[in-house]
KOLKOL-352435 format. One line per 5 residues: for each residue x, y, z of C-alpha. Coordinates in Angstrom, 2 decimals, decimal comma, always signed. Each point is the difference from the previous one (the first is absolute). Example, Ala and Ser with C-alpha at 12.3 -4.5 7.8 and 13.67 -1.06 7.14 Angstrom:
BEGIN
+12,30:-4,50:+7,80 ~ +1,37:+3,44:-0,66
END
This chain:
BEGIN
+18,59:-19,95:+10,79 ~ +1,06:-3,21:-1,71 ~ +0,62:-0,26:-3,76 ~ -3,01:-2,33:-0,18 ~ -2,26:+2,57:+1,67
+1,35:+2,72:-2,28 ~ -0,88:-2,04:-3,11 ~ -3,69:+0,55:+0,71 ~ +0,59:+3,78:+0,20 ~ +2,43:+0,36:-2,90
-2,56:+0,13:-2,80 ~ -1,80:+2,94:+1,66 ~ +3,10:+2,22:-0,24 ~ -0,04:+2,35:-3,02 ~ +2,59:+0,13:-2,74
+0,17:+3,77:+0,50 ~ +2,20:+2,55:+1,78 ~ -0,84:+0,80:+3,59 ~ +0,85:-0,32:+3,68 ~ -0,36:-3,16:+2,10
-0,27:-0,27:+3,80 ~ +0,73:-2,99:+2,25 ~ -1,82:-0,40:+3,33 ~ +0,49:-2,53:+2,82 ~ -2,75:-1,95:+1,79
-0,51:+2,89:+2,46 ~ -0,59:+2,49:-2,81 ~ +3,40:+1,72:+0,39 ~ +1,49:+1,41:-3,20 ~ +3,26:-1,86:-0,63
+1,17:+1,29:-3,34 ~ -0,91:+2,39:-2,83 ~ +1,41:-0,51:-3,49 ~ -0,55:+1,29:-3,51 ~ -0,03:-1,95:-3,23
-0,22:+0,47:-3,73 ~ -1,83:-3,35:-0,17 ~ -1,71:-0,79:+3,32 ~ -0,59:-3,69:-0,62 ~ +3,59:-0,75:-1,02
+1,50:+2,05:+2,82 ~ -2,10:-1,45:+2,81 ~ +0,32:-3,52:-1,40 ~ +3,80:+0,27:+0,11 ~ -0,13:-0,01:+3,82
-1,61:-3,45:-0,01 ~ +1,78:-1,65:-2,92 ~ +3,70:+0,44:+0,77 ~ +1,75:-2,19:+2,53 ~ +3,24:+2,00:+0,22
-1,44:+3,04:+1,80 ~ +1,94:+1,57:+2,86 ~ -1,05:-1,09:+3,49 ~ -1,68:+3,36:+0,60 ~ -2,29:-0,43:-3,02
-0,82:-3,59:+0,93 ~ -1,04:+1,22:+3,45 ~ -2,17:+2,70:-1,59 ~ -1,73:-2,53:-2,27 ~ -0,77:-2,30:+2,95
-1,67:+2,89:+1,82 ~ -2,22:+1,09:-2,92 ~ -3,67:-0,68:+0,67 ~ -1,69:+2,45:-2,37 ~ +0,98:+1,82:-3,21
-1,60:+3,21:-1,25 ~ +0,82:+2,08:-3,07 ~ -0,82:+3,28:-1,71 ~ +0,22:+0,37:-3,78 ~ +1,70:+3,15:-1,35
+0,24:+1,47:-3,48 ~ +3,75:-0,47:-0,30 ~ +3,07:-1,38:+1,74 ~ +1,00:+3,58:+0,81 ~ -3,30:+0,56:+1,81
+0,53:-3,27:+1,87 ~ +3,39:+1,24:+1,22 ~ -1,52:+3,22:+1,31 ~ -2,88:-1,79:+1,72 ~ +2,44:-2,48:+1,55
+2,01:+2,88:+1,41 ~ -3,12:+1,61:+1,48 ~ -1,22:-3,20:+1,67 ~ +3,41:-0,85:+1,46 ~ +0,30:+3,44:+1,57
-3,57:-0,21:+1,31 ~ +0,16:-3,46:+1,57 ~ +3,72:-0,80:+0,45 ~ -0,34:-3,75:-0,73 ~ +2,38:-2,25:+1,89
+1,68:-1,56:-3,03 ~ +0,42:+3,18:-2,06 ~ +3,44:+1,52:+0,51 ~ +0,24:+2,34:-2,96 ~ -1,88:+3,32:+0,07
-0,74:-0,17:+3,75 ~ +2,66:+2,57:+0,83 ~ -2,32:+2,91:-0,74 ~ +1,60:+0,83:-3,30 ~ -2,67:+1,07:-2,46
-0,22:+0,44:-3,72 ~ +0,84:+3,37:-1,57 ~ -2,44:+2,63:-1,25 ~ +0,33:+2,88:-2,41 ~ -0,99:+3,25:+1,70
-1,14:+3,30:-1,53 ~ +0,81:+2,57:+2,67 ~ -2,59:+2,46:+1,23 ~ +1,91:+3,16:-0,97 ~ +0,32:+2,60:-2,74
+1,69:-1,59:-3,05 ~ -0,33:-3,46:+1,65 ~ +2,96:-2,30:+0,10 ~ -0,58:-3,64:-0,98 ~ +2,16:-2,68:+1,62
-0,25:-3,43:+1,61 ~ -0,20:-0,80:+3,71 ~ -0,78:-2,88:+2,37 ~ -1,71:+2,20:+2,58 ~ -3,48:+1,44:-0,43
-0,73:+3,21:+1,87 ~ -3,28:+1,77:+0,59 ~ +1,24:+3,25:-1,55 ~ -2,48:+0,42:-2,82 ~ +2,35:-1,44:-2,59
-1,19:-2,55:-2,57 ~ +1,44:-3,52:+0,41 ~ -0,14:-2,42:-2,92 ~ +0,79:-3,70:+0,13 ~ +1,27:-1,98:+1,77
+2,34:-1,79:-2,36 ~ +1,31:-3,52:+0,64 ~ +3,67:+0,93:-0,26 ~ +2,30:+2,99:+0,08 ~ +1,14:-0,96:-3,48
-3,57:+0,32:-1,22 ~ -0,26:+3,47:+1,57 ~ +3,21:+1,12:-1,67 ~ -1,33:-1,24:-3,33 ~ -3,22:+1,95:+0,46
+1,88:+3,06:+1,23 ~ +2,37:-0,03:-2,97 ~ -3,01:-0,35:-2,30 ~ -1,59:+3,10:+1,57 ~ +3,21:+2,02:-0,20
+0,49:-0,92:-3,66 ~ -3,43:+1,42:-0,86 ~ -0,42:+2,83:+2,51 ~ +3,09:+1,85:+1,25 ~ -0,64:+0,94:+3,65
+2,03:+1,82:+2,60 ~ +1,88:-2,07:+2,62 ~ +1,16:+2,87:+2,25 ~ -1,71:+0,92:+3,28 ~ +0,05:+3,75:-0,61
-2,95:+2,05:+1,26 ~ -1,32:+1,05:-3,40 ~ -2,46:+2,64:+1,15 ~ -1,13:+2,60:-2,50 ~ +1,83:+2,71:+1,98
+3,30:-1,94:+0,10 ~ -0,08:-0,66:-3,73 ~ -0,79:+3,62:-0,84 ~ +2,80:+1,14:+2,30 ~ +2,46:-2,17:-1,97
+1,22:-1,85:+3,08 ~ +0,85:-3,16:-1,93 ~ +2,09:-1,09:-2,97 ~ -0,52:-3,05:-2,19 ~ +2,16:-3,00:+0,90
+1,62:-2,80:-1,99 ~ -3,32:-1,85:-0,33 ~ -1,29:+2,84:-2,19 ~ +3,03:-0,18:-2,29 ~ -0,39:-3,79:-0,24
-3,62:+0,39:-1,10 ~ -1,43:-1,58:+3,19 ~ -1,68:+3,21:+1,18 ~ -1,50:+3,01:-1,81 ~ +1,17:+2,58:+2,52
-3,11:+1,12:+1,93 ~ +2,35:+1,43:+2,65 ~ +0,91:+2,81:-2,43 ~ -3,49:+0,29:-1,45 ~ +0,99:-1,84:-3,18
-3,02:-2,30:+0,41 ~ -3,40:+1,27:+1,08 ~ -1,88:-1,56:+2,90 ~ -2,90:-0,71:-2,36 ~ +2,20:-2,00:-2,38
+1,73:-1,82:+2,89 ~ -3,30:-0,99:+1,64 ~ -1,40:-1,22:-3,33 ~ +2,93:-2,44:-0,14 ~ -0,55:-1,04:+3,64
-3,65:-0,79:-0,73 ~ +1,00:-2,16:-2,95 ~ +2,54:-1,86:+2,16 ~ -2,64:-0,71:+2,66 ~ -2,44:-1,27:-2,62
+2,64:-2,38:-1,35 ~ +0,94:-1,32:+3,45 ~ -3,63:-0,55:+0,92 ~ -0,52:-2,00:-3,16 ~ -2,51:+2,53:-1,41
+1,70:+0,15:-3,35 ~ -2,93:-0,30:-2,41 ~ -1,14:+3,62:+0,19 ~ +3,60:+1,23:+0,11 ~ +0,88:-1,88:-3,19
-3,10:+1,36:-1,74 ~ +0,97:+3,53:+1,03 ~ +3,61:-0,49:-1,10 ~ -1,07:-1,35:-3,40 ~ -2,24:+3,03:-0,51
+2,89:+2,35:+0,84 ~ +2,33:-1,95:-2,31 ~ -2,40:+0,47:-2,92 ~ -0,27:+3,70:+0,78 ~ +3,79:+0,38:+0,00
+0,24:-1,97:-3,26 ~ -2,58:+2,19:-1,74 ~ +1,87:+3,07:+1,25 ~ +3,23:-1,51:-1,43 ~ +1,50:-0,09:+3,52
+1,61:-3,37:-0,69 ~ +2,46:+0,11:+2,89 ~ -2,79:+0,39:+2,58 ~ -2,07:-2,67:-1,78 ~ +2,95:-2,40:+0,10
+0,45:+0,65:+3,73 ~ -3,63:-0,98:+0,65 ~ +0,31:-3,07:-2,24 ~ +2,97:-1,12:+2,11 ~ -2,06:+0,47:+3,16
-2,86:-2,06:-1,44 ~ +2,33:-2,87:-0,88 ~ +1,53:+0,06:+3,48 ~ -3,42:+0,06:+1,66 ~ -1,16:-3,00:-2,08
+2,99:-1,96:+1,29 ~ -0,54:+1,03:+3,60 ~ -1,85:-2,37:+2,32 ~ -2,71:+1,22:+2,34 ~ +0,18:-0,12:+3,77
-1,24:-2,65:+2,42 ~ -3,62:-0,89:+0,76 ~ +0,55:-1,44:+3,48 ~ +1,40:+3,18:+1,55 ~ -1,33:+3,53:-0,40
+1,25:+2,66:+2,40 ~ -2,90:+2,34:-0,85 ~ -2,48:-2,34:+1,68 ~ -0,35:-0,25:+3,74 ~ -2,28:-2,67:+1,48
-2,50:-1,82:-2,17 ~ -1,60:-3,45:-0,23 ~ -0,36:-1,50:-3,48 ~ -2,53:-2,71:-0,91 ~ +0,06:-1,96:-3,25
-3,15:-1,98:-0,85 ~ -0,91:-2,83:-2,35 ~ -2,83:-2,52:+0,10 ~ -1,89:-2,86:-1,57 ~ -3,46:-1,36:+0,65
+0,94:-1,79:+3,23 ~ +2,67:+2,13:+1,66 ~ +1,88:+3,29:+0,09 ~ +3,75:+0,45:+0,43 ~ +1,25:+3,22:+1,61
+3,68:+0,98:+0,18 ~ +1,02:+2,56:+2,63 ~ +3,08:+2,25:-0,10 ~ +0,81:+2,14:+3,03 ~ +1,95:+3,12:-0,93
+1,79:+2,08:+2,64 ~ +2,17:+3,03:-0,75 ~ -0,31:-0,83:-3,67 ~ +1,23:-3,60:+0,36 ~ -1,80:-3,35:-0,10
+0,66:-1,53:+3,41 ~ -2,50:-2,87:+0,09 ~ -2,22:-1,96:-2,33 ~ -2,61:-2,72:+0,30 ~ -2,49:-1,71:-2,29
-3,31:-1,48:+1,18 ~ -2,76:-2,03:-1,60 ~ -3,66:+0,60:+0,84 ~ -2,58:-2,67:-0,84 ~ -3,38:+1,19:-1,23
-2,72:-1,34:+2,30 ~ -3,14:+2,01:-0,77 ~ +0,74:+1,47:-3,42 ~ +1,76:+3,02:+1,53 ~ +0,83:+2,89:-2,33
+3,58:+0,93:-0,77 ~ -0,48:+3,24:+1,97 ~ -0,97:-2,00:+3,09 ~ +2,94:-2,37:-0,36 ~ +2,52:+2,81:-0,50
-1,36:+1,92:+2,99 ~ +0,27:-3,12:+2,16 ~ +3,60:-0,56:-1,13 ~ +0,94:+3,65:+0,66 ~ -1,42:-0,20:+3,53
+1,52:-3,41:+0,76 ~ +3,49:+0,67:-1,36 ~ +0,31:+3,46:+1,55 ~ -0,93:-1,43:+3,41 ~ +2,34:-2,96:-0,39
+2,90:+2,21:-1,10 ~ -0,90:+2,63:+2,62 ~ -0,04:+2,69:-2,66 ~ -0,93:+3,51:+1,07 ~ +0,66:+1,81:-3,28
-2,76:+2,27:-1,28 ~ +0,07:-0,88:-3,69 ~ -0,75:-3,16:-1,95 ~ +0,60:-0,56:-3,70 ~ -2,73:-2,24:-1,41
-1,08:-1,04:-3,53 ~ -3,66:+0,97:+0,49 ~ -2,15:+1,65:+2,64 ~ -1,10:-1,91:+3,09 ~ -1,07:+0,82:+3,57
+2,56:-0,92:+2,69 ~ -0,91:+0,42:+3,69 ~ +2,17:+3,11:+0,44 ~ -2,11:+2,90:-1,30 ~ +2,95:+2,39:+0,20
+2,14:-2,09:-2,34 ~ +1,19:+1,71:-3,18 ~ -0,80:-2,28:-2,96 ~ +2,08:+0,47:-3,14 ~ -0,84:-1,72:-3,31
+2,93:+1,02:-2,23 ~ -0,20:-0,05:-3,77 ~ +3,63:+0,91:-0,67 ~ +3,23:+0,97:+1,72 ~ +2,01:-1,49:+2,85
-3,00:-1,15:+2,03 ~ -1,38:-1,83:-3,02 ~ +3,34:-1,80:-0,34 ~ -0,25:-1,18:+3,60 ~ -3,58:-1,12:-0,58
+1,12:-1,91:-3,12 ~ +2,73:-1,71:+2,03 ~ -2,54:-1,08:+2,65 ~ -2,30:-1,29:-2,75 ~ +2,90:-1,92:-1,51
+0,55:-1,83:+3,30 ~ -3,73:-0,74:+0,41 ~ -0,34:-1,26:-3,55 ~ +2,96:-2,33:+0,38 ~ -1,48:-1,66:+3,09
-3,40:-0,37:-1,69 ~ +1,55:-1,64:-3,06 ~ +2,13:-2,28:+2,17 ~ -3,05:-1,07:+1,99 ~ -1,85:-0,77:-3,23
+2,97:-1,95:-1,34 ~ +0,27:-1,86:+3,31 ~ -3,69:-0,85:-0,10 ~ +0,34:-1,32:-3,55 ~ +3,03:-2,01:+1,06
-1,92:-1,54:+2,89 ~ -2,91:-0,82:-2,29 ~ +2,38:-1,61:-2,50 ~ +1,61:-1,98:+2,82 ~ -3,39:-1,23:+1,21
-0,96:-0,99:-3,55 ~ +3,28:-1,87:-0,37 ~ -0,60:-1,82:+3,30 ~ -3,42:-1,09:-1,27 ~ +1,66:-1,39:-3,13
+2,53:-1,90:+2,09 ~ -2,74:-1,34:+2,27 ~ -1,86:-1,27:-3,06 ~ +3,14:-1,75:-1,27 ~ +0,62:-1,50:+3,42
-3,53:-1,40:+0,13 ~ -0,16:-1,22:-3,62 ~ +3,38:-1,78:+0,15 ~ -0,42:-1,14:+3,61 ~ +3,20:+1,65:+1,15
+1,06:+0,25:+3,64 ~ +0,75:+3,74:-0,30 ~ -0,53:+2,94:-2,29 ~ +2,27:-0,28:-3,07 ~ +1,79:+3,33:+0,44
+2,82:-1,29:-2,22 ~ -1,07:-1,55:-3,32 ~ +2,24:-1,09:-2,89 ~ -1,19:-0,93:-3,49 ~ +2,02:-1,94:-2,64
-0,34:-0,42:-3,73 ~ +2,34:-1,27:-2,70 ~ +0,12:+0,32:-3,76 ~ +2,00:-0,88:-3,10 ~ +0,09:+0,87:-3,70
-0,87:-3,11:-2,00 ~ +1,93:-2,17:+2,41 ~ +3,09:+2,24:+0,26 ~ +1,16:+2,86:+2,23 ~ -1,90:-1,13:+3,12
-0,53:+2,71:+2,62 ~ -2,07:+0,45:+3,15 ~ -1,17:+2,77:+2,33 ~ -1,00:+0,44:+3,63 ~ -2,49:+2,70:+1,02
-0,24:+0,88:+3,71 ~ -2,86:+1,48:+2,02 ~ +0,36:+1,33:+3,52 ~ -3,09:+0,96:+1,98 ~ -2,10:-0,45:-3,14
+2,03:+2,56:-1,95 ~ +2,59:-0,63:-2,73 ~ +3,57:+0,17:+1,32 ~ +1,82:+0,81:-3,22 ~ +3,40:+0,21:+1,63
-0,31:-3,74:+0,75 ~ -0,93:-1,03:-3,56 ~ +2,47:-2,44:-1,55 ~ +0,80:-1,23:-3,54 ~ +1,62:-3,40:-0,58
+1,91:-1,52:-2,89 ~ -0,51:-3,76:+0,05 ~ +3,42:-1,67:+0,41 ~ -0,50:-3,78:+0,38 ~ -2,92:-0,77:-2,31
+0,35:-0,65:-3,74 ~ -3,03:+0,26:-2,21 ~ -3,65:+0,81:+0,79 ~ -0,34:-1,62:+3,42 ~ -2,28:+2,26:+2,12
-0,03:-2,39:+2,96 ~ +3,78:-0,16:+0,36 ~ +0,29:+3,75:-0,59 ~ -2,47:+0,68:+2,81 ~ +1,88:-2,37:+2,30
+3,29:+1,78:-0,71 ~ -1,15:+3,55:+0,63 ~ -1,95:-0,83:+3,17 ~ +3,01:-1,90:+1,35 ~ +2,41:+2,84:-0,88
-2,31:+2,63:+1,49 ~ -0,52:-1,57:+3,40 ~ +3,49:-1,41:+0,34 ~ +1,27:+3,57:-0,24 ~ -2,61:+1,45:+2,37
+0,82:-2,69:+2,55 ~ +3,75:+0,60:-0,27 ~ -0,46:+3,77:+0,42 ~ -2,36:-0,38:+2,96 ~ -2,89:+1,70:-1,80
-3,65:-0,69:+0,80 ~ -1,84:-2,63:-2,04 ~ -3,45:+0,64:-1,51 ~ -3,20:-1,22:+1,61 ~ -1,46:-0,66:-3,46
+1,63:-1,10:-3,28 ~ -1,97:+0,24:-3,25 ~ +1,18:-1,71:-3,19 ~ -1,34:+0,33:-3,51 ~ -0,84:-3,48:-1,21
-1,71:-3,19:+1,04 ~ +0,72:-3,06:+2,13 ~ +3,24:-0,67:-1,87 ~ +1,50:+3,37:+0,94 ~ -1,33:-0,36:+3,54
+1,55:-3,43:+0,34 ~ +3,31:+1,29:-1,31
END
C-alpha cells in the first residue's frame, strides 16, 4: 500500500486503543499490532522514511487494514497476544513462541492456595486473568496478600490431619502472612470467606463487596471495635485503588459469538466478536442496507446467520442485544443485562457504533466535497477560467490615516479556508496612503517567494479594490 493510497484510509482509523491487522492482496494475515491510539500508530508506518528494510517490505505488501477497538491499551495487548498465537502472522516475531500471559489461580482444595501460573489445567481450580505482565500479577498478588493472609504451603490440610496435630506453623505465620489453619488457628469458614472476597475482587465484582464491607465497618464502629473497623477501612481504600480485570479475555467463558448492533433509517451496522476458550480470536463489522423497511430483528438475524457461516462458527451460544430468530433453532440466545457477557456485548456495540459514525462522517465529507466542487465549477464558469480554481488567494491592504500601511493574504484550497497559508504583510517600499503601490508590492513579494520556493501558484487571485489595484 502506498502512502497516497493510505491517505484515503487514514481518516477512518479511530483515535482509540485497539488492535490493527494488516493483510496482503491474497487475504493472508501479515501482522497484528496493538496501539493506544490506532490512527497515530498505523499512520506511523506510512509517514516515516527511515524504517528498517523489513518494515518497508511489510508496508509494500499491505493491501487491507482491519482493526478492533478495545476499552484500554491493556486490553489491546491481551487481544494482540491472543490473535498472534491463533494465526501466527508472518511478520510478528514476539509472542509466537507459545509463551502466554500469567493467571492467578485459586486451587481446588481444602484451604485453597492462591498463586500465579502460566499454565491452565482442567482440575476444577478457578483461574483469574490473564494479566499483561508478570509485574502486574505480582502487584495484584501482593495486594491480595496485604489484605487477606493465605497459606502458601502444599500441606494436605484435611480435617483429620489438623485434628491429629500433624503440622506446625511456619515462618509465614510468625511474619503475619498466614493465620495458621494447619494448626487449627483459623477456621475453614473464616478462610473461605476471605477466599470468596479475593475472587470477587479479581473478577471486578467489587460493588457488592464494598457495600458489605462498609456495613461491617459501621457495625464494628458502633460496637467500639475500632481495630477491626480500621482494618476494613484499609481494605476499602485498597480496593478503590485497585483496577479491574480485562474485558477481552475471560477464562470462565468457552465458545460464544457476540453481536453488537446499531442502526439508522437507511442501514444497520453489526460488529461480530468470536470468542473461543474465553478469548476473542476474530472480529468483523458489516453494514446492511435497508431495502424493504426490514425490522431490526430481521437485520440482526440475517447478520448472525451470515457472519457465523462466513466465520465457520459452530458454537452453541450467541450474545445479542435483543431477541431475533436465527436459522439455527438449537442456538442458545443470551441477552445479558450485566456481568462479563454484557461487557463483551458493550465492546461489540462500541465497534459497531464507531463504524456507523465514521460512515456518517464520511458521507458528510463527500457531500461537502461535492458542494465545494459545485462552487468551484460556478467560479470557473463565471470567470471563464480554463480549470477549476482549487487554489484561490485574496489580497487587501489598509492604513491608519495614511500611516502604518499593512496588507493581508487569505488563501482557499478546494473551496475551504487554508488558515495555515494566511499571510500578513508590513508595507516596506511605499510611503503614505498609496493603495495601488501597496498592492503592487505585496503581490510581487508573495509570488516572487512562491516561485523561488517552487510552490504552486493560484488559479485565481482576488483583490479588494477597483481597476487601479488590478492594474497595479
